[in-house]
Kinemage of the C-alpha trace (Angstrom):
@kinemage 1
@onewidth
@group {chain A} dominant
@subgroup {mainchain}
@vectorlist {calphas} color= white
{ca unk a 1} P 0.000 0.000 0.000
{ca unk a 2} L 1.433 3.394 -1.024
{ca unk a 3} L 1.834 5.943 1.748
{ca unk a 4} L -1.380 7.854 2.555
{ca unk a 5} L -3.203 6.211 -0.387
{ca unk a 6} L -6.966 6.673 -0.174
{ca unk a 7} L -7.968 4.117 -2.809
{ca unk a 8} L -6.392 0.665 -2.637
{ca unk a 9} L -6.998 -2.966 -3.484
{ca unk a 10} L -6.505 -5.839 -1.090
{ca unk a 11} L -6.510 -9.588 -1.685
{ca unk a 12} L -6.941 -12.465 0.770
{ca unk a 13} L -8.461 -15.939 0.983
{ca unk a 14} L -11.904 -14.412 1.483
{ca unk a 15} L -13.633 -11.045 1.182
{ca unk a 16} L -14.069 -10.792 4.956
{ca unk a 17} L -10.404 -11.490 5.587
{ca unk a 18} L -9.419 -8.857 3.007
{ca unk a 19} L -11.672 -6.316 4.772
{ca unk a 20} L -10.086 -7.023 8.164
{ca unk a 21} L -6.582 -6.668 6.760
{ca unk a 22} L -7.169 -3.395 4.929
{ca unk a 23} L -9.052 -1.745 7.809
{ca unk a 24} L -6.239 -2.667 10.201
{ca unk a 25} L -3.665 -1.126 7.842
{ca unk a 26} L -5.689 2.064 7.384
{ca unk a 27} L -6.610 2.354 11.043
{ca unk a 28} L -10.221 3.026 10.042
{ca unk a 29} L -13.615 1.484 10.667
{ca unk a 30} L -15.868 0.054 7.963
{ca unk a 31} L -18.122 3.123 8.261
{ca unk a 32} L -15.231 5.367 7.202
{ca unk a 33} L -14.609 3.585 3.884
{ca unk a 34} L -16.440 2.359 0.824
{ca unk a 35} L -15.766 -1.294 -0.086
{ca unk a 36} L -16.468 -2.973 -3.389
{ca unk a 37} L -15.708 -6.576 -4.323
{ca unk a 38} L -13.526 -7.068 -7.391
{ca unk a 39} L -13.170 -10.864 -7.117
{ca unk a 40} L -15.211 -13.163 -4.865
{ca unk a 41} L -12.450 -15.752 -4.834
{ca unk a 42} L -12.783 -19.523 -5.225
{ca unk a 43} L -11.501 -22.419 -3.141
{ca unk a 44} L -10.856 -24.655 -6.142
{ca unk a 45} L -10.790 -28.429 -5.919
{ca unk a 46} L -8.434 -29.984 -3.406
{ca unk a 47} L -6.559 -26.683 -3.323
{ca unk a 48} L -6.083 -26.615 -7.048
{ca unk a 49} L -7.299 -23.661 -9.133
{ca unk a 50} L -8.167 -21.549 -6.107
{ca unk a 51} L -8.309 -17.753 -6.475
{ca unk a 52} L -7.987 -15.124 -3.766
{ca unk a 53} L -10.739 -12.619 -3.125
{ca unk a 54} L -9.977 -9.038 -4.154
{ca unk a 55} L -11.647 -5.922 -2.776
{ca unk a 56} L -11.256 -2.221 -3.572
{ca unk a 57} L -11.403 0.236 -0.671
{ca unk a 58} L -11.919 4.002 -0.968
{ca unk a 59} L -11.525 6.275 2.062
{ca unk a 60} L -14.597 8.505 2.402
{ca unk a 61} L -12.834 11.588 3.802
{ca unk a 62} L -9.469 11.553 2.081
{ca unk a 63} L -8.273 14.910 3.478
{ca unk a 64} L -8.930 13.940 7.082
{ca unk a 65} L -7.344 10.539 6.624
{ca unk a 66} L -4.163 11.873 5.022
{ca unk a 67} L -3.740 14.566 7.673
{ca unk a 68} L -4.259 12.184 10.596
{ca unk a 69} L -2.068 9.457 9.091
{ca unk a 70} L 0.781 11.882 8.465
{ca unk a 71} L 0.632 13.534 11.896
{ca unk a 72} L 0.262 10.192 13.674
{ca unk a 73} L 3.479 8.977 12.059
{ca unk a 74} L 5.297 12.196 13.006
{ca unk a 75} L 4.255 11.980 16.659
{ca unk a 76} L 5.128 8.291 16.878
{ca unk a 77} L 8.612 9.117 15.603
{ca unk a 78} L 8.839 11.866 18.260
{ca unk a 79} L 7.623 9.447 20.974
{ca unk a 80} L 4.705 11.748 21.755
{ca unk a 81} L 1.191 10.657 22.679
{ca unk a 82} L -0.998 13.205 20.905
{ca unk a 83} L -4.743 13.151 20.273
{ca unk a 84} L -5.619 14.415 16.789
{ca unk a 85} L -9.098 15.896 16.275
{ca unk a 86} L -9.979 16.917 12.714
{ca unk a 87} L -13.023 18.847 11.511
{ca unk a 88} L -13.716 19.523 7.841
{ca unk a 89} L -15.688 22.501 6.512
{ca unk a 90} L -15.738 22.659 2.729
{ca unk a 91} L -12.137 23.187 1.644
{ca unk a 92} L -10.988 24.046 5.170
{ca unk a 93} L -9.410 21.436 7.429
{ca unk a 94} L -9.076 22.386 11.104
{ca unk a 95} L -6.882 20.182 13.260
{ca unk a 96} L -6.657 20.441 17.055
{ca unk a 97} L -3.894 18.636 18.938
{ca unk a 98} L -4.020 17.749 22.605
{ca unk a 99} L -1.822 15.876 25.049
{ca unk a 100} L 1.162 16.356 27.329
{ca unk a 101} L 4.202 18.456 26.413
{ca unk a 102} L 2.388 20.564 23.847
{ca unk a 103} L 5.121 23.153 24.239
{ca unk a 104} L 7.317 20.860 22.132
{ca unk a 105} L 4.661 20.862 19.406
{ca unk a 106} L 4.342 24.673 19.511
{ca unk a 107} L 8.061 25.422 19.511
{ca unk a 108} L 9.685 28.849 19.751
{ca unk a 109} L 7.153 31.511 18.707
{ca unk a 110} L 5.055 28.730 17.112
{ca unk a 111} L 7.779 27.714 14.634
{ca unk a 112} L 7.261 23.956 15.092
{ca unk a 113} L 3.486 24.272 14.877
{ca unk a 114} L 3.800 26.319 11.684
{ca unk a 115} L 6.140 23.726 10.168
{ca unk a 116} L 3.725 20.893 10.990
{ca unk a 117} L 0.903 22.896 9.439
{ca unk a 118} L 2.907 23.534 6.266
{ca unk a 119} L 3.979 19.895 5.825
{ca unk a 120} L 0.492 18.584 6.529
{ca unk a 121} L -0.884 20.974 3.914
{ca unk a 122} L 1.552 19.549 1.347
{ca unk a 123} L 0.391 15.998 2.113
{ca unk a 124} L -3.310 16.875 2.006
{ca unk a 125} L -3.077 18.873 -1.223
{ca unk a 126} L -0.950 16.342 -3.106
{ca unk a 127} L -2.711 15.697 -6.441
{ca unk a 128} L -5.794 17.526 -5.172
{ca unk a 129} L -7.724 19.603 -7.728
{ca unk a 130} L -8.907 22.321 -5.328
{ca unk a 131} L -6.680 23.778 -2.629
{ca unk a 132} L -7.518 22.750 0.928
{ca unk a 133} L -6.575 25.196 3.668
{ca unk a 134} L -5.083 23.349 6.645
{ca unk a 135} L -4.946 24.957 10.098
{ca unk a 136} L -3.320 23.223 13.074
{ca unk a 137} L -3.738 24.510 16.625
{ca unk a 138} L -3.134 23.330 20.168
{ca unk a 139} L -4.136 24.788 23.519
{ca unk a 140} L -5.711 27.736 21.677
{ca unk a 141} L -2.237 28.978 20.766
{ca unk a 142} L -3.305 30.699 17.522
{ca unk a 143} L -5.832 32.959 19.258
{ca unk a 144} L -3.409 33.768 22.088
{ca unk a 145} L -0.654 34.626 19.608
{ca unk a 146} L -3.036 36.817 17.601
{ca unk a 147} L -3.981 38.811 20.711
{ca unk a 148} L -0.321 39.100 21.750
{ca unk a 149} L 0.702 40.470 18.331
{ca unk a 150} L -2.036 43.110 18.390
{ca unk a 151} L -0.948 44.223 21.868
{ca unk a 152} L 2.693 44.284 20.717
{ca unk a 153} L 1.858 46.409 17.676
{ca unk a 154} L -0.070 48.945 19.766
{ca unk a 155} L 2.641 49.152 22.412
{ca unk a 156} L 5.478 49.627 19.937
{ca unk a 157} L 3.583 52.197 17.885
{ca unk a 158} L 3.110 54.280 21.035
{ca unk a 159} L 6.840 53.978 21.694
{ca unk a 160} L 7.689 55.122 18.152
{ca unk a 161} L 5.347 58.136 18.501
{ca unk a 162} L 6.836 59.018 21.892
{ca unk a 163} L 10.521 58.687 20.941
{ca unk a 164} L 10.395 59.482 17.224
{ca unk a 165} L 12.590 56.451 16.547
{ca unk a 166} L 11.569 53.592 14.262
{ca unk a 167} L 11.376 50.040 15.628
{ca unk a 168} L 12.218 46.801 13.800
{ca unk a 169} L 10.448 43.668 15.036
{ca unk a 170} L 11.788 40.121 15.084
{ca unk a 171} L 11.393 37.979 11.932
{ca unk a 172} L 7.808 36.815 11.383
{ca unk a 173} L 5.943 34.658 8.903
{ca unk a 174} L 3.622 36.350 6.349
{ca unk a 175} L 0.494 35.682 8.442
{ca unk a 176} L 1.918 37.374 11.545
{ca unk a 177} L 3.313 40.303 9.542
{ca unk a 178} L -0.177 40.914 8.128
{ca unk a 179} L -1.537 41.135 11.679
{ca unk a 180} L 0.946 43.909 12.521
{ca unk a 181} L 0.265 45.785 9.273
{ca unk a 182} L -3.533 45.562 9.587
{ca unk a 183} L -3.492 46.593 13.260
{ca unk a 184} L -1.604 49.826 12.551
{ca unk a 185} L -2.864 50.735 9.074
{ca unk a 186} L -5.471 53.151 10.462
{ca unk a 187} L -2.925 55.030 12.605
{ca unk a 188} L -2.297 58.614 11.481
{ca unk a 189} L 1.085 58.945 13.184
{ca unk a 190} L 2.883 55.746 12.141
{ca unk a 191} L 3.430 53.593 9.077
{ca unk a 192} L 4.646 50.015 8.651
{ca unk a 193} L 6.706 48.251 5.993
{ca unk a 194} L 8.650 45.006 5.668
{ca unk a 195} L 12.357 44.492 5.024
{ca unk a 196} L 14.539 41.456 4.299
{ca unk a 197} L 13.778 38.106 2.718
{ca unk a 198} L 11.783 35.179 4.098
{ca unk a 199} L 12.173 33.476 6.499
{ca unk a 200} L 13.961 36.474 8.065
{ca unk a 201} L 11.593 39.171 6.806
{ca unk a 202} L 10.745 41.758 9.471
{ca unk a 203} L 8.187 44.508 10.015
{ca unk a 204} L 9.384 48.063 10.668
{ca unk a 205} L 7.213 50.595 12.527
{ca unk a 206} L 8.154 54.230 11.847
{ca unk a 207} L 6.748 57.730 12.069
{ca unk a 208} L 4.592 58.530 9.052
{ca unk a 209} L 6.113 62.019 8.595
{ca unk a 210} L 9.554 61.490 10.077
{ca unk a 211} L 11.988 64.396 9.475
{ca unk a 212} L 14.967 63.657 7.278
{ca unk a 213} L 18.256 63.110 9.093
{ca unk a 214} L 20.152 65.084 6.434
{ca unk a 215} L 20.292 68.850 7.109
{ca unk a 216} L 21.047 71.146 4.216
{ca unk a 217} L 22.655 74.556 5.006
{ca unk a 218} L 22.009 77.574 2.833
{ca unk a 219} L 24.989 79.057 1.064
{ca unk a 220} L 25.980 82.194 2.986
{ca unk a 221} L 25.239 85.448 1.210
{ca unk a 222} L 27.923 88.086 0.860
{ca unk a 223} L 25.276 90.663 1.756
{ca unk a 224} L 25.516 89.489 5.373
{ca unk a 225} L 29.182 90.404 5.617
{ca unk a 226} L 30.709 93.940 5.640
{ca unk a 227} L 32.513 94.890 2.464
{ca unk a 228} L 36.276 95.292 2.871
{ca unk a 229} L 37.511 98.886 2.989
{ca unk a 230} L 38.633 100.111 -0.393
{ca unk a 231} L 42.400 100.537 -0.408
{ca unk a 232} L 43.809 103.814 -1.791
{ca unk a 233} L 46.190 103.710 -4.753
{ca unk a 234} L 49.511 105.566 -4.889
{ca unk a 235} L 51.511 106.888 -7.825
{ca unk a 236} L 54.848 106.049 -6.156
{ca unk a 237} L 56.470 105.024 -2.870
{ca unk a 238} L 57.026 108.645 -1.782
{ca unk a 239} L 53.283 109.287 -2.009
{ca unk a 240} L 52.581 106.203 0.202
{ca unk a 241} L 55.079 107.459 2.845
{ca unk a 242} L 53.601 110.917 2.838
{ca unk a 243} L 50.018 109.646 3.155
{ca unk a 244} L 50.880 107.306 6.005
{ca unk a 245} L 53.245 109.608 7.897
{ca unk a 246} L 52.367 109.711 11.606
{ca unk a 247} L 51.573 113.027 13.275
{ca unk a 248} L 53.052 114.066 16.587
{ca unk a 249} L 49.674 113.402 18.276
{ca unk a 250} L 49.667 109.769 17.202
């Protein structure tokens, strides 16, 4: 059976035995699959000419099955006992995880949770015609993080307004950057923009009408300075001596 296949065939000595084998491999109940018989199978005569029974099994909710099968394998490899609850609404798949040590699943600033969500989305959407949006949460982390980012944006914008200095946040994923941008877009005093490349792209909060750091000085005008005294001209050296001869009073 190929990994995460949702339509497979199984053969055994009888149809019932084939059903038991395939359901055990899938980890599903008979209500969660559709089963059709391809070959009834025959016992033959004295063991000669016997044929095995063949059934075809199709998983009813392929998206849910693929997501749960993938995550179950991940958690088994991590030696974690995690309960996986999946709800499907149209093309949206919402997965809630519960168990001990959920901090390991969340990771630093939700990095591990985001990675699990991304990988699960790849598995679910493999060869799927319409895109299925996958969201994974645990201990209501997504809502708590959303509220924390809004509070952070408000607090830092006040700081930028008060100090006049721009502030660069830590690297964030596109979803979290949008929260910061949307929270502050109605502010008259500040603006936001992103710098860098993913996964290190950051949001910058700055004053909307920040003064330029470069100061340009006007060229001084000669009109502001006194004109130098016009120097007299002399026909010869004797005239210079006579004109500059000191009196007895001086």
